[in-house]
C-alpha positions in Angstrom: -9.5 -4.8 -14.3 -12.6 -6.5 -15.6 -15.8 -6.6 -13.5 -15.5 -10.3 -13.0 -11.9 -10.1 -11.9 -12.7 -7.2 -9.6 -15.6 -9.2 -8.0 -13.3 -12.2 -7.4 -10.6 -10.0 -5.9 -13.1 -8.4 -3.5 -14.3 -11.8 -2.3 -10.7 -13.0 -1.9 -9.9 -9.9 0.2 -12.8 -10.7 2.4 -12.3 -14.4 2.7 -8.6 -14.1 3.5 -8.7 -11.0 5.7 -6.6 -8.7 3.5 -6.7 -5.0 4.4 -8.4 -4.1 1.1 -9.0 -5.5 -2.5 -6.1 -3.3 -3.6 -3.8 -5.6 -1.6 -4.9 -8.7 -3.6 -3.3 -10.2 -6.7 -5.2 -12.9 -8.5 -2.9 -15.4 -10.3 -2.7 -18.8 -12.1 -1.0 -20.7 -9.3 1.3 -19.8 -6.4 4.5 -20.9 -8.1 4.5 -18.0 -10.6 3.8 -15.6 -7.6 6.9 -16.8 -5.7 9.1 -16.2 -8.7 7.7 -12.7 -9.4 7.9 -11.7 -5.7 11.5 -13.0 -5.5 12.4 -10.8 -8.4 11.1 -7.7 -6.6 14.6 -7.8 -4.9 18.0 -7.6 -6.4 19.8 -10.9 -6.2 20.9 -11.6 -2.7 20.5 -14.2 0.1 17.3 -16.3 0.2 16.7 -18.3 3.3 13.9 -20.9 3.5 12.6 -22.5 6.7 12.7 -26.2 6.0 12.4 -28.9 5.3 9.5 -27.9 3.2 8.0 -27.7 -0.3 11.0 -27.8 -2.7 9.7 -25.6 -5.4 10.2 -22.4 -3.4 13.9 -22.9 -3.4 13.9 -23.4 -7.2 11.8 -20.2 -7.7 14.3 -18.2 -5.6 17.2 -19.6 -7.5 15.5 -18.7 -10.8 15.4 -15.1 -9.5 19.2 -15.4 -9.0 19.2 -15.5 -5.2 21.8 -17.6 -3.3 19.5 -20.1 -1.6 19.9 -21.9 1.7 17.5 -23.9 3.9 17.5 -23.6 7.7 15.7 -25.4 10.4 15.5 -22.5 12.9 13.9 -19.0 12.6 16.9 -16.9 13.7 18.7 -16.7 10.3 15.5 -15.6 8.5 15.6 -12.0 9.8 19.0 -11.4 8.3 18.0 -12.7 4.8 17.3 -10.5 1.9 14.5 -12.9 1.0 12.9 -15.1 3.7 10.4 -17.8 2.8 8.2 -19.7 5.3 5.4 -22.2 4.5 2.8 -21.9 7.3 1.3 -24.4 8.0 4.3 -26.3 6.7 4.1 -29.0 4.1 4.5 -31.9 4.9 4.6 -31.8 8.7 2.1 -29.1 9.5 4.6 -27.0 11.5 3.1 -23.7 12.6 5.1 -20.5 13.1 3.3 -18.0 15.2 2.1 -14.7 13.8 4.2 -12.8 16.4 7.4 -14.6 15.4 6.8 -13.9 11.7 6.1 -10.2 12.3 9.4 -10.1 14.3 11.2 -11.6 11.3 9.7 -9.0 9.0 10.6 -6.2 11.4 14.3 -7.3 11.4 14.2 -7.5 7.6 12.8 -4.0 7.3 16.1 -2.6 8.5 17.8 -3.8 5.3 14.9 -3.7 2.9 14.3 -7.5 3.0 11.2 -9.3 2.0 9.2 -12.0 3.8 7.1 -14.4 1.8 4.7 -16.6 3.8 3.0 -19.4 1.8 -0.3 -20.0 3.6 -1.5 -22.6 1.1 -2.9 -24.8 3.9 -4.1 -22.0 6.2 -7.8 -22.5 5.2 -7.5 -25.8 7.1 -5.2 -24.4 9.7 -5.1 -22.0 12.7 -6.3 -18.9 10.8 -5.5 -16.6 13.8 -1.8 -17.2 12.9 -2.3 -15.8 9.4 -0.4 -12.7 8.3 -3.1 -11.7 5.8 -4.2 -8.7 7.8 -0.6 -7.5 8.1 0.4 -7.2 4.5 0.2 -3.4 4.5 3.7 -3.8 5.9 5.6 -3.2 2.7 8.0 -6.2 3.1 5.4 -9.0 3.6 3.8 -11.0 0.8 1.3 -13.8 1.8 0.3 -16.5 -0.7 -3.1 -18.2 -0.6 -3.9 -21.2 -2.6 -7.5 -21.9 -3.8 -7.0 -25.5 -5.0 -5.9 -27.1 -1.7 -9.0 -26.3 0.4 -11.5 -26.5 -2.4 -9.9 -29.6 -4.0 -9.6 -27.9 -7.4 -5.8 -27.7 -8.0 -6.3 -28.1 -11.8 -8.2 -24.8 -11.9 -4.9 -22.9 -11.4 -6.1 -20.1 -9.1 -4.2 -18.5 -6.3 -3.7 -15.1 -4.6 -0.9 -12.9 -3.3 -1.7 -10.5 -0.5 0.7 -7.5 -0.3 0.9 -3.8 0.4 -0.8 -1.9 -2.4 2.4 -0.7 -4.2 3.8 -4.3 -4.1 0.5 -5.8 -5.3 0.4 -3.2 -8.1 3.8 -4.3 -9.3 2.9 -8.0 -9.3 -0.4 -7.3 -11.1 1.4 -5.3 -13.8 3.7 -8.3 -14.3 0.8 -10.7 -14.7 -1.1 -8.4 -17.1 -4.9 -7.7 -17.4 -6.1 -11.3 -17.9 -4.2 -13.4 -15.3 -6.6 -16.3 -15.0 -9.2 -18.2 -17.1 -12.9 -17.4 -17.3 -13.6 -20.8 -15.6 -11.3 -19.8 -12.7 -13.1 -16.5 -12.3 -16.5 -18.1 -12.3 -15.7 -21.0 -10.0 -13.5 -19.0 -7.7 -16.3 -16.4 -7.3 -18.9 -19.0 -6.5 -16.7 -20.8 -4.0 -15.3 -17.8 -2.1 -18.7 -16.3 -1.9 -20.2 -19.4 -0.1 -19.2 -18.8 3.5 -21.6 -21.6 4.8 -19.8 -24.2 2.6 -16.4 -23.1 3.9 -17.5 -23.2 7.5 -19.1 -26.6 7.1 -16.1 -28.0 5.2 -13.6 -26.8 7.9 -15.7 -28.7 10.5 -15.9 -31.8 8.3 -12.2 -31.8 7.7 -11.4 -31.5 11.4 -13.7 -34.5 12.1 -12.1 -36.5 9.3 -8.5 -35.6 10.4 -9.3 -36.7 14.0 -10.7 -40.0 12.6 -7.5 -40.5 10.6 -5.4 -39.9 13.7 -7.2 -42.7 15.5 -6.7 -45.1 12.5 -3.0 -44.3 12.1 -2.2 -44.5 15.8 -4.3 -47.6 16.2 -2.2 -49.5 13.7 1.1 -48.7 15.4 2.4 -45.9 13.1 4.0 -42.7 14.4 1.9 -39.7 13.6 4.3 -36.7 13.6 2.1 -33.9 12.3 0.0 -32.4 9.5 -3.0 -30.3 8.9 -6.7 -31.1 8.6 -6.0 -32.0 5.0 -3.2 -34.5 5.6 -1.1 -36.4 8.1 2.6 -37.2 8.1 3.6 -40.7 9.4 7.0 -42.0 10.3 7.8 -45.8 10.2 10.9 -47.8 9.5 8.8 -49.9 7.3 7.7 -47.0 5.0 9.0 -48.4 1.7 7.1 -51.7 2.1 4.0 -49.9 3.4 4.1 -47.6 0.4 4.1 -50.6 -1.9 1.4 -52.4 0.1 -0.9 -49.4 0.1 -0.3 -48.9 -3.7 -1.2 -52.5 -4.4 -4.5 -51.8 -2.5 -5.2 -48.8 -4.7 -4.3 -46.3 -2.0 -1.9 -43.5 -3.0 0.3 -41.8 -0.3 3.2 -39.4 -0.7 6.7 -40.7 -0.1 9.9 -38.7 0.3 13.0 -40.1 -1.3 15.2 -37.9 0.8 13.4 -39.0 4.0 12.5 -42.7 3.3 10.9 -43.2 6.7 8.1 -40.7 6.0 4.7 -41.1 4.3 2.0 -38.5 3.9 -1.6 -39.6 4.0 -4.4 -37.5 2.6 -8.0 -37.8 3.9 -10.0 -40.7 2.5 -13.2 -39.8 0.7 -16.4 -42.0 0.9 -16.9 -44.5 3.7 -15.7 -47.3 1.4 -12.3 -45.6 1.1 -12.0 -45.4 4.9 -12.8 -49.1 5.2 -10.3 -50.0 2.5 -7.5 -47.9 4.1 -8.2 -49.5 7.5 -8.1 -53.0 6.0 -4.8 -52.5 4.3 -3.2 -50.9 7.3 -4.4 -53.7 9.6 -3.0 -56.3 7.2 
């Protein structure tokens, strides 16, 4: 491991609360980590708590697992591979740390694996993170750099796992897993604790303001994190078009046409523009 990669790994272990740097894998995005982790097991039953981010099901299928999506926790403990996004995308659902550890314990009896994608945990209830518990050999936690720092194009993420598991994943990625730019920017960002604390406070304030705006215009706010809010309205298709014509992009869901996901506006002018379009 190069000195620069080692430094970034140490900072990631500290920032995310991993047991040690030996439990951290640095990678060019979470998607490749899900596929590699899924291949640690022989093909079996993969169960995903949903509805959620669709790419995890695709990654499990690539690893030749039989994939199903469930809406309750109970079936996860019997799965060979269980995947939970926590906080969930797009509704912000939280599964408690205790419930996740109970699932991992059930899986331990048949050598199953629990993957918890904590891409949005930097802006969520960090006390529910499993980062400190990855020394259990059957838990892999994914942490995304780009969501919180707003640098998705940098392609930087981390897997936290027991040392033997982390070593296997590191060996698969090879000695140069991320770019020099990702190493430099990730090191500067994860080393700036004051910025992270200030940003969490600013995001919470902005999310509360977005709640007031959404609810004040008659839309149903059904969840989210401090980075986004999920809205339900029977008029979602028309609202999507109206917002788009006003230069405001929101996420729609073809399989759930009544839902729209709003990100946080940026400068004050963006807030004013969003309010004007919603009130129109």
